[in-house]
Structures are given as structure tokens and as C-alpha cells.
N, C-alpha and C positions, 0 to 999 in steps of 0.2 A: 847927519846924524839921525834923519827921517827913515833913511833906507834902510839903517841898521835896526832900529827899532820895527820897522815892518818886518824885517827876516827874523828878528825875535820871535813876533808874533804868528807870523808863517812858520815858523820850526815847532813852536808849541802846539799848533793847530794841527799839523802833521803828526806830531807824537801822539795826541790825543784820538785822531783819526785813525794812526795804526794801531793804538789799543782796542778799538771800539769795533772797526770794520776789518775782517779778516780778508787777507788778499793784500792789504798794504803793509811792506815792510820798509824800514831804514834802517842805516847803520851799516851796510854791506860792503863798506870800501876800507881801503887800506892806505893810510898817509904817512906812517911812519911815527906815529905819536901813541902806540899802545892802546890804553884804553879810552883816550879822549879820541879815537878815530869816530867813533859812533856819534859822538856829539858835535864833532867837525864835520861829518857828514850831514847831521840833522842842520847844521846852520846853514851850509851851503845848498842843501836843499830848499831851505825857505827863501834864500837869496835869490835862488836861481825861478823859484816859483814867484816871488814878488817882481822879478825882471819881467818874466813871460807873461805875466798879467798887466804889468805897463805897457808891454809894446805890442804884443802879438793880439791879446783879447780884445784889445779896442778896434781892431781889423776884422776880428770875426764876428763881434757884435754888430760892426755897421753891416756887413756882408749878410747875416742872418736876421737883421731886424725884423723882415715881415714874418718869417715863422716865429719870433720870440711874440711879436704882436698877437698872432694867432693862438699862441698857447698862454696866453695872458702872464707871459714872464717865466713860466717853468723851464723854458729851453736855457736861461740861465746858468741852470744846474747842469745841465748837458754841455754848455760852453765850458763849464767850470771843471768837468768830467775830463773834456779833451786838453783842457791845460794841463792837468794833473798828469793824465798819459804823457802828454809831450814832456813834460819835466822827468817821467820817469824813463824816456827813451835815452837820457845822459848816463851812459853807463858808469862815468866817474864819480857820480852823487852817492850811489850805493842805495839808490831808493827805487822800490819796484812796486809795481801796481798790477795786479793780475786779474785782468779781466774788466770788461766795461760796468758791471754791477759793482764791483770794488771801485773802479773808478767815481761812478755815479754816488754811491754812499759817500766816499770819501771826500767828494766834493761837496756834498751837504754839512757833514760835519766840520769840515774845514770852514766853510762859509758860515755856519752858525759861530763856531769857537772865535774866527777873527772878529765877526761884530762884536761880540761880548768882550775880548780882551782890548779892542778899541775903544769900547765904552767905558770900562773899567780904568784901563792904565791910560793916563795921560801922554799928549806928543812932547 
């Protein structure tokens, strides 16, 4: 149940990031459900982002620990941008990130919204 909750939080964070950051789009996939396709795309993108953050992000953070220490933690946003870009490489999701600046700003917005929603909403 917790993974579904995290996928919903990620989906809301991605939708807010797409609203505020030009260059991030979602819902460009067709699954055969009509108007619900874009919301299914958003939920699947949130799920995939959660899976990528759970399995790939720790490995990259371990390898980049010296850089993260040198930048006093700012490099975490670069890692978040890389994770966001990795999710956008999955064509079936209908999620797109156009450029590194959009990925970086989107990672910041998604991190802030994710933390705020995790504080507000119970597990």
C-alpha cells in the first residue's frame, strides 16, 4: 500500500512540476482508455519514478558521495535531475523532459512538493 501512496505523491509532484517548469510534459501516451489515458500515464510515471529512486538512486548517490560532500549536498538535485531524465527515456509513459535545465528545475520542484506532501499526508 505504501508504494501506491508514494506513486500518488510522485504523480502529484510531477503534475505540479510540469505546470511550473517549461519543458516538462506528461500524458502523451495512449492506452486505449480515452480521456483517462493522461492520468494513467501520470500514475505510471509516478510509479516508475518511485522505482527508479528506490533502486538506481542509491547506487548513484554512493558513487557520487565525494562530489556531494564537496558541494555540501547540492549535488543531490543533479542526481534528482538524472533520475527524472531516466524516467523520461521510457517511451510508453508519455513523460518528457526537454533539456538539463528543465530536469534540474523539475527535480527541485518534485523534491519540495514530495517533502511537503509527505509531511501533510499520513502513511
